[in-house]
N, C-alpha and C positions, 0 to 999 in steps of 0.2 A: 489523502482524504478528499472526500467530495467537497465541492464548493457549495456554500449555502445558496439556496434559491427558493422562490416561493413554490411550495409543492402544490400540484394540481389535485383536485378532488377526483381521483380515479375511482370509478365505481362500475361494477358490472351493469351492463345495459338492462333496462327493465324487461321483465318477462311478459310476453303477450298472454292474452287469455287463451287457455287451452281447454278444450272440451274433450273429455275422455269418452272412450267407447263404452265405459261402464257408468256413465251418468255422473261423474265426479268433475266439477268445474273448478279449475284453479284460478286464483285471483291474480291480478296484475301486481307486481311487486318490483321495486328497484333495489331490494336488498337480497342477500343470500346468507341466511342465518342457519340453514341446515347443512350438515357436512356429511357427504356420502363417502365414508372412509374406506370401505371395501365393498365387494359385490354383495355382501350380505347385510351390511350395517350402515345405518344413518344415525348420526349424533345430532341432537337438536335440543335446545332448551325449551321444552314444551311439556305440558301436563300429560303424563303417560296414560291417564284415564281416557283421553280422547281417542277417537278413531282416526288413524293416520294413513296417508298414502303419498306416493310420488306420482304426479300426474304429468303426462306429456302427450304430444300428438300421436305417439306410438302406442299409447295405452296407459293403464294405471297399474302401478306396482303397490300392492297392499303391504302395510307395515304393521308389525306386532311388537308390543313392548318386550324388551330383553335387557341384557346387561352387557356392559363393556368388559371384555376379558382383561386380565393383567397385562397381556401383551399389547392390547389396543390402547390401554391407558398409558403405557410407556411410550408407544409410538405417537400418541396424540395427547400429550399431557395437558394442553390448554383446553381440551374437551373432556377431561376426565370426569367432570361433574355433570356432564350433559346426560339427558335421557337417551338411552340406546333403543333404537327401533330396528327390527330385523325384517328383511325382505322376505315375504311369503315365498316359500320354495316353489309354489305353483306358478309364480310370476318371474322366476329366475331367467327364463328364456327371453324376457322382454328387456333385460338390462342393457345389452349392447345397443339395441335399437333406440332405447330411451335416451342414451347418452349422445346420440346424433341428432337429438331434438332439444327443445327447451324443456327443462324439468323444474317443476314446482312442488314443494312439500306442502301438504295440507293437513290440518287438524280440524276435526268436526266433533261437536258435542253430541250428547245422547239423542238430541232431537234432529241431528243431521245438519244443524246450522254451522256455517264456517266460523271457526273460532280463531284460526291463525293460518297464515299462508306466507311462504317466503321462497326465494330462490334457493338453489342448491349449489354448494361448492363441491366440485367433482375430482380434484387431483388424486385423492386417495383411491377411489374406485378405478380411475384410469390406470394408476400404477399397479393395481391388483390385476385387472383384466389384461393389460398389455405389457406385463413384465418381460415377455420375450423380446420386446423392442430394445431392451438394454444391451443385448448382444448382437443386434442386427446392424447392417451397414447403413450409414446415413451420409448425406452430402454428395458432392461430386466425386466420381470414381471412374475408373477405366483408363486404358492407354490409347487404344485406337478408336473404339466405340464408347462414347461417354455414357455414363449412367447417372441419373439424378434421383435422389430419394429424400422424402420429407416425412416426418412423423406428424400425422394429423388425424388421430383416431376418431374425432368427433365430426369431421367434415363429411358432408354429403357427397361432394365430388372435389377432386383436385385436378387441375390441368396445368400444363406447362405452357407459358407464353414465351415464345422464342422470337427475338428481334434480329432483324438483318437488313440488308440494303433495300429489300423490297417490302419492308414493313414487318408486321407481327403475324406469326402463325401460332395456332393453338393446337396442342397435342394432348390427348387424354393420358392420364396416369392410372396405373393399376394399383388397386388396394390389396394389401395382404391382411386378411382378417385376424390373423393371430397377433400380429405386431401393431397394426394400425398404421403401417408405413405405406405411402404411395410412391411408386417409382415409375421411371420411363427410361428406356434405352434409346439412344439416338445415333446419328451418323457422324463420321469423322468431320464433316463440314460444320458441325455444331461448335467445335472448339473455337474459342475466342469470341463467341456470340454472347450478347446480353440475354438475360432471361429473368423471369419472375414466376411465381406460382399464383394461380387463380384458385383460391380456396373458398368454397361455397358452404355456408352454414344456413340455418334457418333465417338468420338476420340478413343474408345477402351474400354477394361474392366480393371478396377482398383480394386485391392484387398486392402481393408481398414479396419481399426479397427472401433469399435462402438463409436461414440462421446458421447453416453450415457453409455458406459461401466463402470462397477464397479470394475473390476480387469483386469490386463493384465499380460502377460508373461514378463520375464526379458527384460528390455529395450523397452517394449511396442510393440513388433512385432505382437502379436495376443491379442485379447480380451479374457477374460475367463468368463464363465457363472457361476455366484455365487449368492447365497442367503445370504444377509448380516445378516439375523437373524439366520443363521446356527451356531450351537454350535462351530464348528471349528474356526469361525471368531470372537469369543468373549473371552476376558480374563475373569478370574474368577471374579464374582461379577458385571459384566458389566450391567446387567439388574437392579441391585439394587444400581447403582452408586448414591451417595449423593453429590450434588454440594455445593460449598461454597455459602453463601448468595449472591443474585444478588445485584448489586449497579447501580443506574442510571448513565447514561453516564457522567454527570457533576461531579460525584464523583470518577470516575475510575482513577486508577493509573496503568500505563501499562509499562511492561518491555519487550523490543524488543529483541528476542533471536533467534539464528540460531541453529537448532537441532544439527548439527555437532559441531559447536563451543562449545556447552554446555559441551561436555564430551570428545572431541577428544584429549585434552591435560590434562585430569584429570587422574592422576595416581592412584587415589583411586577407579576408575572404572575398573572392569575386562577388560583386553585387547580386548577380543572378543566383548564387548558391547560398546566400545568407539565409539562415533559418531552415535549412533543408537537411535531409539525410546526407546529401552529397557533400556538404561542408566538412564532414568527418574524413573525407578522402583527399583533401588538399592540404598542402603544407601551410599552416597558418599559425597565428599566435595561440589560438585555442588548441590546435592539435599538438603543437610543440609543448604546451603546458600539460596536456594529458600524458604525453610520453614522459615528461619530467616527473609527474606524479607517480607513474608506473615504476619508473626507475627508483624512486624513493621507497616504494613498497606498497602503493595502492594496488588492490587486486581486482576490483569490480567497478564498473559504471552502472548505476541504476538509472534507467530512463523513465521519466514520467510518461503517462499513457501514450502509446504509439499505435494502438489499434484504431480502427475507424471510429471517430467520434463526431458529434453533431454540431459543435458550436463554433467552428471556423469554416467559412466557405473554402472549398478545396481549390477552386480556380483563382489564381492571383488576380485576375481581372475583376472578380466579384468582391474583392476585399477593399476596404477603405481604411486609411490610417489617419491619426490626428493631424489637424492643420496647425501651422504656426511653428515658431522656433521655441520649443519648450525649454531648451537650455538657457535662453536669454531671460526667462522669467525669474522672479525672486525665489530663493530657496524655501521660503515659508508661504508661498502664494497658494491660493485655492484654484488658480486658473489651470494649472497643469492637469489636475484631476478632472476638472470640468471638460477639458478638451479630450482627454482620454475616454471619459464616459460617453461622449457623443458618438463615438465610433466603436464602442466596445462590442456591440452585437455583430459587427461585420468586419472587425479588424483581423489581424493575422494571429492574435494571441489568445490562448486559453490553456489552462492546465490540461484539459482533456478528459476530465472524469465524467464524461457524458457518452457512454457507449452506444454505438449504433450496430456495428457488426464486429463481433468479438474476435474473429479470426482473419481479419483483413487489415493490412497496414493503413494508417492514416494518410490520406492523399494530399493534405495541405503541406505536409513536410517534403513532398516530392517536387522536383522541378516541374513535372507535369503529373497530374493524378494517374495517368496511365502507366507511369514508370514506377509506381509505388513499391511493387514487389522487388524489382531488381535493385532499386536504390536503397530500400530498407536493408536488404542483404549486404549491399555494399558498405553500409554504415557498420553493420556487425563485423564484417571482415576488417574494416579499417580500425575499429576499436581493438579487435583481437591482435592485429599487427602492431598496435601501439603497446601491447603487453597487458591489455585489460579484458577481462571477461565481462559479459553483458547481462544485466538483470532487467527484466521487463515488469513495469508496474501494471497489474491487471485489475480490472474492476468488474467482477462478475456478480457483485452484490446488488447491483441496480442497473437500470437502463435509462437512457435519456427520456424515453417515453414508453408507452406500451405498444407503439405502432408496429414494431418489427415482429415481436413474438406473439402478442396476444391474439391477433387475427388468425393465427394458425391453429392454436388450441385455446380458445377463449377461457379465461379463468384458471389457466394451468401454470404458466411460466412465472407469474408474479405472485408474491405472497399476499394473501387476502386476510384482512382482519375478520373478526367474528361476524361482522354485518355484511361482508362482501366487498368493502372498499379495498383498493390496493394500498398496502402499507407503504408509507413514504418516510420512515424514520431516518433513512439515509439522505433525505432531502430530495430524492427522486423516486421513481417507481421501483420498489424493492423486488428483486427476483426471489425465487424460492428454490435454492439448490438442495433443499431437503426432499423435493420431489424427484422421482427417479430420473426423468429425462432432462430436467434442468441440471441436475447434478452430473449427468452424463455429458451434457454439453460443456460444462466446465472442464471436465477431465479431457475430453476429446480436443477442445480448443488448446489447452495447455500443451498437450502432447504434440499437436501440429506445430505450435510455435517452437517447441524444443527440437523436433525432428527436422522440420522444413526450413527453419530460420536460425537454427543452432544457438538458441537462447540458453544462457548458462544459469539463469536463476529467475525466480518469480516472486514479486512482492504483492501480496493480496491486500487490496483496499478493504477496509472495514471487515476484516476476516471473521470477527465475532458474529457476523450475520450469516456465516456459513456453518453447517454442522461440522463438528470435528471429523465425522466419518467421511465427509466430502474431501477434506484436505488429506486425510489418510489415503483415500482412493487416488488422489492426484499423486501423492508420494509413491504409491505402489506402481502406478502407470509409468511414472518417470523412471523408477528403478528398473523397470523391465526393458528399457531402451539400451541397446548395445551398439558399440562402434561397428561391429561386423554386420549387423542386420539393419541398423537405423542410421548409422553414421555419427552417432553421438553416444557418449557415456552418460546415461541418465542418472546414475548414482552420484555423479559429480555436480549435479544441478542443485542449487540451494533454494530453500523455500523459507519465506518469512512474511510477516504482515502485521496489520493493526489488529491486535486482539482485544479491542474495546468491547465492553459489555453494556449495551443499552438497547432501547427500542422495544418492539413487541416480542423480541426473542430473548430479552435480558433474563439472566439468572436461570437459564435452561427452561424457559417457559414453553418452548416448542420442541427442543432437541438439545443434545449436548453440544454446546457451541465450541467453535475454534477460538477460544479466548486464551488469555495469558496463562492462567492457572491450569486450564483443561488440557493445554498442549504440552505440559510438562511430561517429559519422557518420550516424546514423539520425534525429537530432532528438528521440529519445525520451529522457527524463531518468531518472536514477537517483540515489538518495540517496547522498551521500558521507559515510560514517562516519568518514573520515580527519579531516576538520575537526572533527567532534564530539569525537573522542577526544583530539585535540591541545588543544582548548580546555578540555575538562572534566578531562582527565588519566586515564591508565589505560584500562580497558575496562569495559564494563557488568557483566561477571561476575567482577570482581576479588574475591578473598576478603576483602581489606581495602579498604573503599570510600574510603579516605583518600588514594589515589594522586593526586597533584596534577598540574595542567596549566597551560597558559599563562594561562587565565582563572580559575584557582582557587587561586592562591597560590604556584605553583612559582617565580615571579619575585619573590623577596624576602619571602615570608611563609610560611616552612616551618611545617608543623603537627606535626612531631615523629614522624610515623609511620615505623617502620622500612621500610615498604613503599616509601618514596620513595628509599631507598638513601642512601649517603654523599653529601656535598656535590658531589664531582666528577661523580658519576653524575647528580645532579640538574641540574647545569649542562649536561652533554652532552644530557640529555633535553630540557631547555628549548630548546637550540639546534636540536635535531631537530624539536621541536614547532613552532618558529617557521617552519622551512622547510615543514613540512606545511601550516601555515596559509597561508603565502604561495602555495603551489600552490592551496589552496582559494580564495583570493581571486582567482585567475585564472579561476576556473570549472573547477578541477581539470583543466586542460589537460595532456595527456600530453607535448606537444612544447615547451611554454614552458620557456625556459632561465633558471634562477634565478641570482642573483649568485654562488652557490657553484660554478657551472659545470655543475650537473646539470640534466637535463630533469625535468619533473614525473614522468615515468614511471620515472625513476631514483632517486627519493626513496622509500625503503621505508616501508611501513606493514604491520607484522606479516607480512612475507613477500610482500606484494602491492604493486604500484606505487601511489603516492599519486595521481599524475595519470593519468587514463585516458580523459578526454573528448576528442573531436576538436573540439568547439565548446562555448562556455561554457554554452549553454542545455541541454546534456545532463547537467549536474550540478545536483543539488538540495542546497543547503547547509542544515544545521540543527545546532543544539546540544542540542535536546531535542524529544521527540515523545511520543506516548501510551505507547510502550514505555520501560521503564526509569524511573529517577527523573526528576522534573522538574528543570529547571536549578537552581531555588532549593534543592531537596533535595540535589542533587549538591554544590552549594556549601556547604550545611550540613555535609555529611560532610567536605569537603576543606579549607575555609578553617579557620584556627585558631579554636577555639571563641570566643575573646574578641574576634574581629573585630567592630568596631562595625557596627550595622545600616546606617548611612549608607555604609560601605565595601562592605558586601554588595550594596547597591543598585548601587554603581558597578561592581562586578565582574559583576553580572548584565547591566548595560547594555553593558559592554565585550564580554562574551561574545556577546551578541546582535548587536553591531555587526559582528563578523566574518562574520555571515550577511548582514546587510542592506546592508553597504557593499562586498561582493565582487561579482564577475561571476557570472552565472548565476541560477538560480531560488532565491529566498529562502523558507525554510519555517520557520514558528514554531508551537509548540504553544500552543493557546488558554490564556490566563492567564499565560504567561511574562512578558508585558508588565506584569503586576501581581503578580509574585512568587509565582505560584501554587505551592502545595505539595500533595502527597498524603500528608503525614505520613510521608515517606520510603518509601512503597510503591513497589517497583520493578516491579510487575506487577499493575496495578489492574484487569485485565480483568473480574474478578468480585467486586470489592471494594465494590460497592454505591454508592449515592449519597453515602454518608458520606465515604469516602476520596476520591471523585472530585469533590467539590464544586468548582464554579466560582463564586466569590463576587464579584458585581459591587459589593456594598456593602462598602467597606473597613472599616467599623465592625465587621464580622463576621470580620475577619482575612483570612488567605490560605489557611487549611486546615492550617497547621502546628500540631502539638500536638493532633491528633485521636485520639491513642492510638497504641500500637505497631502497625505495619502488619501485615496478615494473615500468620499464621504460615506458611502453606504455602510462600510464596516469599521470606519475609523473616526467618525466625527466626534464621538464622545471623548476621544483622546486628543483631539486637536489642541485644547488648552495646554496639555503637557507637551505636545509635539512641536508647536510653533516656535517657542523660544529655543528649543534645541536645534531645529532645522536652520534657524537664523544665525546660529553661532558658528562663525567660520572656523573656530578652534576644533570643532567636532568633525571636520572634513579632513580625512587623512591624506598626507602627501605620499609621494612614491617611497620615501624612506620607511614610513610606517607600514605601507602595504608590502613592500619587499621584506621587511623584517618579519612580519607575520607569516608570509609564505615560507621564508627560510626556516623559521622555528617549527612550522608545521611539517616541513620535509624532514627535519631532524627527528621529530616525534615518530613519523612513519618509519624512518630508518632504525630507530631504537626498537620500535615494536617488532620489526622484522629481524632484529639482530639476535634475539634470544628466545628460546622456548618458554622463558619466564612469563611471557605475555600471551601464551597460547597453551596452557597446561592441558586443556582438552577434556578433562573429566572432573566431575564433582569430587571424586576420591582424591585426585591429584591436587586440586585446589585446596581441599581441606587439609591435606598432609603438608603442603609446601607453602601456602600463602598465609601470612599473619599480619596483624595490624598492631605494631608496637604503640604503647601509650604516647600521646603527642599533645602539644599545647593547643589551646583554643585557636581555631582558625587554621589548624595544620592537620593533615592526614599523612601518616607514614604507612607504607606498605612494603613488606619484606617477602621476598620469594626465595626459598631454598632451591637452588638448581643443581645441587651436587648430584653427580651421576646422570644428569640430564643435559646440561649445557657443556660443550667441550671446552669453553673458554673460562667461564666464571662459575664459582660455586654458589654465589647468591647475587641477587639484584635487589636494591632497595630504592624505592621511589618516595620522595617527599613532596607533597603538594602544600606549599605555603601561600595561603590566600591573603595573608595579612600584608600591610604595607611595610613591614619591618623584617629584618633578618631574624631567623629563629634557629635555636640550637635544638637538634633532635638527638636525645641520648639513645645510643644503641650499644649497650654494654657487651652484648654478644660479639660485636665486631672489633672490640679492643684487641690490639695486636695483630689484626689482620691487614692484608695488603689491599685496602679498599681505596678506590679512586673514582672520580667522576667518569661516567660512561664516555668512551672515546669520542662519540659523536658530539657530546656536549663539551668535552675538553677542547675540541677543535671548533666550537661554535663561533659564529660571528657575533654572538650576543655577549658583550663583556660582562654583563651582570651574572648570567648563568655560570660563567667561568670563575666567578668568585666562590661558588659552592666548594666547600672544603671538608676534609675529614681529619680528625685528630686520633691517631692510632693509640695514643696513651689512654684515652678515655672511651674511645669508640663513638665520639660525638660527631654528628654531621651538622654542618652549618649551611643554611640555605637562605639566600637573599629574599627580600620581600617580593611578593607577587611572582613567584617563580616555582616551577616544577623542576626538581633536580633528580637525576638518576645516578646511582652509585653502583659499582660492580666490585665484587670481591675477586681479585685476580690471583689470590694466593694459590688456589688449586691449579690454575693454569700455569703459574710461574714454577711451582714445584714439579709439575709434570714435564714442563719444558726443560728443566734442569736436572731431571732424573730423580726428584724427590718423591715422597709418597703421596703428596696431596692430602685431601681430606678423606 
């Protein structure tokens, strides 16, 4: 998700006074409240009895009152109530010329006096007039003779500025009137050169980089003309790269990792490679751990943004890091965050949700910015060799600013509010993928990453700000990629993202969004915050962070916070959370019927349905991510402060088990398997390496007690945080960290051991998965695997979140050969080994704060001995 920042007041530039050849004078305006939605229609909230026109330096287009068709209302729902004004057919020939000028809408009363005037939003008419551009070639192309193309239909001229040893040369570009695309063909000597476009509008000439560019100079000042198939941009063996086997989305287990976090604090990595793509290619503590996780069953690494972003200087020499020995300061001190804040704008760290160039690798992660392409590919290859497929976090819903796209086609690439301001509900300048060519840019960029960088999956940031149609177009384009033609199997590439519903597009205000419920049936996944909130308790923005959940002490370990309410409210909330988790364990299926008789869609989550997915692979389950506190930090707030570390480990593992042992995609934040802490920082997007440390050496701790978290996003919680950070009992030792990692590995191996945890379809989940009645604070899940699993005829999981041992009646298992899962039977955890089965009654006994997995081995035993089995 994007980091909060102060949004700028992005607004279309004021229109100049335009005197028409027909005597109609347009007024100066800084707004754009009229919407030219196609070549024939303008929508404007204006009195239809007035006399209307569109005025520009190219002439006046007369407008007559009309009506919006049903199709137009569907395409532009936020304008459905506007007055429709139709372009006079006699002036239709002026439309294209007017769009290359400044256009102002006017309304005059019966006396001819100007009653209203405003600027005009033009994306709709551009999409109508230049629809042919959707299938035309854009960006760098060619093998020997390069060709460059840019879509700029409203520009008066476009020229290519080419940079070389002797300075800059300028080359005219040719306009195709049907598509609005300007292009130029060059010489072989152009390859490797820097370039920009000089785009001239009425407002002046702007020098801009190529939105389809494939490489840039440090910090993105100029584009660079490169051939991605060139030898210099390929690491050894790139063309023969062997990928780990693909897995369907419902079987994927994903590890969310930041490139810099991975190695910046890893002393086993050579100093010059720390924080870079190249660190993935050396034998280090981090790479050994990734190989170990892959061996346990992890399938994918999800990389936070690795495209070219704006907020880290790309040359190491231009970056500054905090001064002083931060480790020597008190664990509850304000000084660490003060020192980090002083250099935050120019240090080496940012999450990277600040796009500059969508299809260029970020240069600050390269040992030298000029090596970004080769080293990025080297990272992908190294992760593939480690047994992991690679997901890329993409942020097409906004840009860092309007500077890259808007000068090319002003008012087009970014979503405008009704008055012409650029929408910034994402905290930055929102893009408009509902517009034809912005939507195409999204699709083309994703395809380039898949084909040229062999990316195995894409996670879309704030996906609900995209139309559903845009994501389906991405899916179709990926599905069309084949190994024979493109070198990749596009159908194996997974897609998921944040399906949140908010902002100016909320509730389908402008289009059918790519939100959780809307994507049901598409195979595209969305994060399910329902499971997260039920396990952790409360919500991320609670004023009191001590609201408890199923995995944080609500079941038998009250922390005394008044925010939890009286005991009867706590019990009711615990019961509700248990149902929310049960829905999550099904893969958030909307139609699954719980024991309470309600469907998943009928279980409430803050006014929305808990279950929304049509198939289990459409839900991405998680209990922590880069946003908000890590799981360890959430438990630090929520568990009673005197909870022993061994029990904190158990609750961490139990919480993670709700993700790993449910249906659907499992998603884990890097380091949660080793109790990672960010010292209670709830928004570490610009908190430097210090608060974002990922420590592979347990002797260095887990990051807890690194000082009070940065003031900007955490100061209100400092009174809760300070006593916790000062408590040495809350800093885990190696035994605790190793225990958590070992139990996490066991959960991965259990997940991979049986099809019980990857049933794959709603029909199979409904037929095979059930929730036997269980005690308060306990969830039991039974999966019938007869005819499906070659070893076991059923698998039963019991999540006991209480501090006490619990008996789970399972009469149907009486007389069966049920035993703890072999992985847990051999576990290094003596507590989980106490889990037992009584064949006389079918009762499972599970220790407190434990998830226990039992398998029915009778079917396997009878088959092995020649019996009939079940």
